[in-house]
N, C-alpha and C positions, 0 to 999 in steps of 0.2 A: 696414359692420365693419371694423376694419380686421387684417390677417394678424395673428397670433399666434404669439410665438417664448413657450419658456420663461420669456426675459426679460421679457417685455414683459407677458405673463402673472403672473409673480410680482410684478413691480414695481404695477402696477393694481389686482391684486385684495388681495396678502400672504397669504402660506403659509397659517394659521390658518382666511382665512374664504375662500379662494378660491373656489368651489365655490357657495356662502351669494352672494355678490358677485356673479358671473357671475349666475346666473340672474337676478338681480333685475335686469342692467341690460340683459338681452335685451325688446328692445321691437319687434323685424321680426317679422312672422307667418310661420309654416313655410314660405311660396312666394316672399315679398319678393326674395329674392337668385337672377336669373337666372330667375324661375318656372319652378325645376324640381328646389330641392332643398327637404327640409324640417329641422323641427327634429327632432334625437333627443331623444325625451321631453320632460325640462326643462330639459336643458342649453343653452348656447350655439353647440351642435354643430350649423351645419346640412350636410346629407350629402343627397347623388345617391339616389332610390331603389332603385339598382344599387349593393349593394359587390360589389366582387371579391374574390374569396376566393383563397389561397395554398394551399390543401390537394388540389393535385394529384394527380388517380389515374394518367394515361398523361404527364404531362409530369414531368420531374426536379425534386425541391421542393431548388433547387440554383442561385446565384447563375452558375454559368457555363452553363446553359443557353440555349438561343439560344430555344430555344420559350417557354419560359417571359417571357423578358424582352420577347418581341414581343407575348406575350399583354397583359402590363401596362404597355407601352408603348401598347397601342392602347386601352387602358382610359382611361390618362392623355388620349389624345387627342381622344377623343371627350365628353370631360367628365366622366367617372365619376371625384368627390374621394374615396371611402370605399373603405377595403382594409384586411380582415381578413388575418390573420395568428395564428400560434402557436410559442412553443418547443419543442413537439413538432412541429411540421410540419417533418419531413427533420431533426430536432433539431438544427434553428436553422436549416437550409439557407434553408428560406423565408424567415425574417428577411430572412437575407441577399442574397434575390434581391430582395426586394421592397426592401429598403434600397440596394440599389444600381438599382434602377428608377425609384427619386423621386429620386432625389440632384440637386441643385437648384431641388425644385418642393415640400421638404416643407413650407414653410409653407402653401401652399394646399392642402394635403389633411387629412382626418381618417382616422388611423391608429389600426386598434384592431389589439391581440395578446392572447395568453391566457397563463396559466398553469397548467400541466400538471402534479399530481403521480403522471403514470407517468416511470417512471424509462427510459433508453433503456436498451434492451436490451444484457447482455452477450451475446456468443457464445456460443451451446449454452443459453441460459438464457433464461427469460421476463420478461416487465419486472416491474417489482416497483412498486408503490403507495408513493410516500411521503406523509406528513404535509405537509402546507401550514403547514408553521410560519411564525414572523415570519422567522426566520433563513432558512428558502430560499428563501418568494418574496423577498425583501430582495435575495439573493443572483442569483434568476430573472431580476429585473427589470432590474437593470445588465445582465444579460448582453444581455439583450432591447433595451435602448438602444444598447448597442455595435453591434448586426448589425443594427438596424435603421438606423446612424450620424444619430441625433437624441437629441436631453438630453432631451425627455418625449414622452410616449404619449397620445395625447386619450384611449382608453377601454383601459381594461385588465380583464381579464376573466378568473374563476378559471376553467378549460377543463371541469371538472368537479370533485363531490366527491371527497374523499379517505376520506370514511369514517369520521373519527376527530378533527377539530379543531372543535371548539366555534365556533358564528354568530358569538359575541362577538368570539375572539382574530381570525377571519376579516375581519370588520367594523373593528376595531381596525387592522390589519392595513395595508387599505386607506386607512383616515385617515389614517393615517401616511403611504404615501406620496405624497396630495393634499395634505398639508399640506410635502411636501418637495420638492414643485414636481415630483415625475417622473412625475408621471401626474395627466390635470386630471379623470377619471371616471374610476367603475368599473363594473364587472358583473360578468356569471354565466352560465355555461352547461351545460343540462342537470343542473340543481338539484331536485330536490324543489319542488312549491309549498307544503309547508310548509317549507322554508329558507328561500326566496326571500319569505316572508313574516313571519320570522327578520329577513332582512335588511332590511327593510321597517321595522320596528320598530327596530332596534338602529341603524339607522341615522338617523334621525330625532332620536336623543338627545345632548342636549351639545352640540348647532351641530359632531355629526359631518357627515361628505362622504357623503351619501346616496348608497343604489344609484340608478344611473344607466339599466342598463337591463339586456338578455337577449338572448341569440344561443340557437335553440331551431330545432330540427327542425319544418319544417311543411310540408307542401305536399298536392294533392288528392286523394294514395292515402295518405296517413300514418297511415286507419283509428284504433284505439286512441290512438295519439300526438295523431289531430286532438281527440280526444273531451279528452285530458286538456290539451291548450294550449286548446279554445275553453271547456270547462268549470273548470280551475283557474290555466291561468295569464295568459288572457286578464282574469280578475278583478282578478288582483291589479296588469296591469301599465295599468289602469283608475285601479285605486285609486292607485295611485304615480306617476303617469303617467310612466311608464319608455319607454324607446326599445324597438323591437324588430329585431334582424337576424334574420328567418326564413330559415334555411339550406335547402339539396337543392330546388330547386323543380322539378326535374323524376325527382328520387327517385332518386339515384347513379345517373343515367344511366337507369335503366331505362324513364321515359317519352320518351328519348329518339326523333326521328325516324329511319328505318331500320332501328330494331331488330327485328326479328319478334315480335311480341305472342301468349304462350305463351295458349290461349284457355281453358287450364283455371286459369289464375292469377285472382284473386277483382277483380283492378283491372282485367282487358278488358274491362269495360262501360264503364268510365271513361275508356277510350284511345277508343273508337267514340265518346263526348260529345266527346271533346278533338278529336277530328279533324274530327267537322262542324262543332263552334262554327268552327276554325283555316277550313276550307272556305268557310262563310258568312261570315266576316269578310274574307277573304283574307290569314289570317296565318298563321306555322305555329304546331307544337304548344307550342315552348316556350314563345313570347311568349304564348299563352291558358294556359299553366303561371304566367308568372310572373304576369300580369297577374289570375288567381283569386286569388293569394297577398295582392298588395296591394289587391286587390277588401275586405279587412277592417280594419277602421279603426284595431285593435292594430297592428298591421307597421307599420316607419317605412323600412325597407329589404330587399329580398330580396336572399338571400346567395348568389350563385354562382359555381361556379366552373369559368368559362370555358376549355376545353383546345384551344382555335383563337382565334387575332383574331376572325374572320367572327364567333363562337359572341358576344364579348363584345359587337356590333353587336344582334345577334338578341336576347339576355337585353334589352337596354338599352331595345330597340326593346318592348318588352313591358311596361317598367315608362308604356310613352305608351299604350297600350292600354288601355280602357274595355270593359267588356263590358256589352250590351246585357241588361236587365233579364231575358231571356227566354234568352238565351245563359247568364247566371249561374244561373238558374232548374237551366237544362237540368244545369249541371254540378255543380250541388249536390246533386241527385235522385243522379246519378251515384255523388258522391262518398257521399254518405247511404248507399249501400248496404255502403259497407264500414265502417261505425261499429260498434264492440265486436269488428272483425278486426285480428289482430296481422298487420301485413302484413311488418313488418322480419325480415330476412334470409329473404325467398322467393325 
């Protein structure tokens, strides 16, 4: 399949029927290309099992940050073709950083970015939540295109719900962006199962661009969030044949190696299980965390925010690690101990 630019995309498929035509033309199996890429849901996007994020915590979300550029270039150099960002990360700074890193290689990559309803806070004032109106989203996508240095976005997602805009309007807005050739596919992040179901139903009507995928929090110590993902979102993913970027495989750094484990935390037994499996497999804890997430067939790619170049290598190695049945059973048993437990913010 040739590299796609906005020009070839729009010429080949036509603005109105772009998504339908592209999906129909896909004949490759998920692992046909280089043996390491998988199809993102029903789309014709073939992505690496590791998606490199730009929601850095210890690295500046800024194009002038040298470490950020080293991380992104390392990901590019070792074959990662999938990158995620948002207009809210550094209030556009992360998009500019990614745009700088991918200059000259854009047509070989799959770029996901998001539109957040959260407004940049003014000094001394809290952030405000804006409506994801058509006008607002149209304005924000133009800003993302400019900062990324591209004329199309492969996957454009609503970063989070605004609590006020009807699902019908949200779907119509994304359909308009696909038809205009500004985005190829669209998705959602951090939405309820009810609204994802609405997106699936509304996107299947009248030749509209359908919902293509999700980005959501999922890891071995997610507790109640794991319950939600597996019990409510996974069935929708299977029903809609959606792609899924599962973010935060090491739980915002709580599972990072070298960090002392507080034995009072409910996930301490999970860390013990992770380390036991890691020793047996001669792997690292992050590698086992990544492998565990990918052991679930609903997950397309693990979205990880490596903050050092060597961490990119470690995460990618995790995508190539297959957990033996006994190891997987031990990890699942440990994780099951957190069923119903709210582990967020602990």
